[in-house]
N, C-alpha and C positions, 0 to 999 in steps of 0.2 A: 504494500500500500504506500503510495507516494505521499509525501507531506506537501502541504501547500507552502508556497514561498512566503506567504504572509504570516504563517504560523511559525513561532520560534521552535527550533529543534530542541528536543528534550534529551538531556544527558542521562545516560543509563549508568547505574552504579557498577560496582565490580561484580564479576560472576559469582554464583553461589559458592560458598566455601572460602572465598578469597576475602582479604581485608582491604579496606580503603587505605590509600597511602596516608601517612601521618600529616598533621597540619602543616608542619614546617616544609614539606615537599611542595604543597600547593601554594604557599605564600612566600615567594622569594623576597629577599630584602632588597630595597633600593638604596644604593650607597651614595648617589650623587643627586643633589637637588639644586637647580639654579635658584639663586637668591633674589632674583628680580621679581618685584610684585606682579608684573604683567605675566610672567611665565608660570606662576604657581597654578593657575587654572589649566595650563597645558600639561602638567605632570600627570593629572588624573585622566586626561583625554576629554573629548567633547561631551558637553551635556546634552540634554534632550533637544532644546530649542536652538542649539548652536551647531553650525556646520563644522567640518573639519578645520581646525585652526591652522594658521600658517606656521611653519617651523620657526624656531627661534632664530633671530638674525645674528650676524657676526657681532654687531654692536652689543646685543644683549649678552652674548657669550663672553665678550671681553669685559663687560661690566660685572659679570659674576665672578671674575678672578679677584681674589683677595691676596694681600701680602702674606698672610699666614699660609696660603697654599704652597708657597715656595719653601717655607720652613718645615713643612710636613711631607716633603717628597719621599723621604726615607720610609714613611709609613705606608706608601702605596705598594700593594703586592706586585712583585716582579720588577720593581724599579731598581732595586739594588743590583740584582743579577744583570739586568739590561745595561746599567751604567758600567758595571765592572767588565762585562764582555766588550762593550764599546770602547772603554779606555784601553783595554788590552789589545784589541784589534787595531785601534788607531795608532797606538805606540808601535806595534810590530810593523804595520804597513808603512807608517811614516819613517821609521828608522830604516826599514828595508829600502824604501825609495831614496832616502838620503845617502845611504851607504852604496847604493848602485850608481851614485854620481849625479843625482838630480839636484837642482838648486833647492835651497831651504823653503822658499815660498811654495814651490810645487810640491815638495814633500809634506808641508803643512796642509796643503789642500787635500792631498791623498789621505793624510792622517785624519783630517776632519771627516772626509767622506767615509772612511772605514769606521770611524767612531759612530757616525750617524747610522750607517747600515748595520753595524754590529749591535747597536742599542735596539734598533727596531726589530731585527731578526730575533734576538734573544727575548725581547719583550713578547713578541708574538708566540714564540715557542713556549715560553713560560705560561702565558695565558691559555694556550691550547692544552698544556699539561694540567693546569688547574681546572679547566673546564671538564676534561676527561676524568680527573680525580673526583670532582663534584658529582658527575654522573655515576661513577662507580660507587661512591658512597651512598647516593640515593638508591641505587639498586640493592646494595647491601642492607640498608635500612629497611627497604621494602621486603626483602627476603627474610630478614630477621623478624619483622612484624608478622609476616605470613607464617613463619615457623612457630612463633609464639602462639598464634591463633590456632594452628594445627595441634600444637602440644596441649593447649587448653581444651580443645575439642576432644582430643584423645583421652585426656584425664577425665572429662565429663562422661565420655562414653564408657571408660573403664569403671567409673563409679556406678554408672547405671547398670552395667553388666554384673558388677559385684552385688549390687542391691537385688537384681533379679535372681541371681544365684542363691543369695541368702533367703529370699522369699520362696524360691522353689524348694530349698532344703527344709525350710520351716513347714511348707505344705506336705512334703514327703514325710517328715517326722510326725505330723498330725495324722497322715494316712497310715503310717506304720504302727501307730498305737493300737494296742489290743482293745477290743471292744468290751473286754471283761477286766475286772480288778480282783486281785486275790483278797484283799482286805479293805 
C-alpha cells in the first residue's frame, strides 16, 4: 500500500526482540554555535512559516571569531597531530630543498607548502579515524545493549521455566499422595 505524499511517513521501531538504541546515539552533541544573534535561528533550521534561510555569510563567520578561539586551538581534537605533522613535513621538505641548492626564499615557500599540506592531510586522516572510532563505539554500545536485553530475557525465561517446573513437581506430588492415611 503506497503512502500519500501529503501524509508524513511513520517511523517503525526496532524489530521484535531487539532494543532501541540508547538516547545518546540518537542525540548527537553540537560543538560549534555561531554567536551572532541573527544566526541563532539558523542553528535549529527553518520554522513552520519560514522558508529555507540563506546560509551564513562570510561576514557573519568572521564576526563569530573571538580572540579566545586562538588561545584554545590546542583543545580542538586532531589539531595537535595536524600541526606536529605539518611542522615536521615543512622542516624536512624545506631543508631538503635548501640542501639541494635552492635559494632560501624558494625553500621557505616549499616548506610552507609542505606544512600546509601536511597539516590538512593529517587533520583529515585524524578526523576520519575519529569518525570510524565513533561509529565502532556506537555499534559496540548497540550490541552490548542488545546482549543485555537478551540476557535479561533469558533470565526471565529461565525463571518462568523454573517456576513451571516447580508447579509441575508440586502437582505431581499432590497426585502421588495416597488416597488413604494410616492414622
